[in-house]
C-alpha positions, 0 to 999 in steps of 0.5 A: 092415627095410633099404631097398634103395639106389636104383639108380644108373646110369652110362654110358660116352660113345662118341659126342658129335657135337662136343657140348662138354658130353660127353667121349668115353671118360668115365663119366657118371651117368644120372638116371631119366627114363622118358619120355626112355627111351621116346623113345630119350634118356638124362638125363645129368649132363654137363660143365656139372654140369647134367642134359640129354637126349642120344641113348642111342646116344651111350652104353654102359651100364656097371656099376661096382664100388660103390667107383667109384660112390661116388667118382663120386657124391661128386665130382659 
């Protein structure tokens, strides 16, 4: 029996309020964090390569083709 692959989520940064670790118009990977979601935040792997919480309003959720998801995941 095949296992369903884990849902990978990506967002597009549309606002950064002068935060050096986020670039506008760049796609970022989101890590699951139910508590952060409830509080209006997303756990994002930013330019530092680490995951941090950012306001969800900084991003728009996007669906990427599988090839793009794989390329982003492999690069980071």
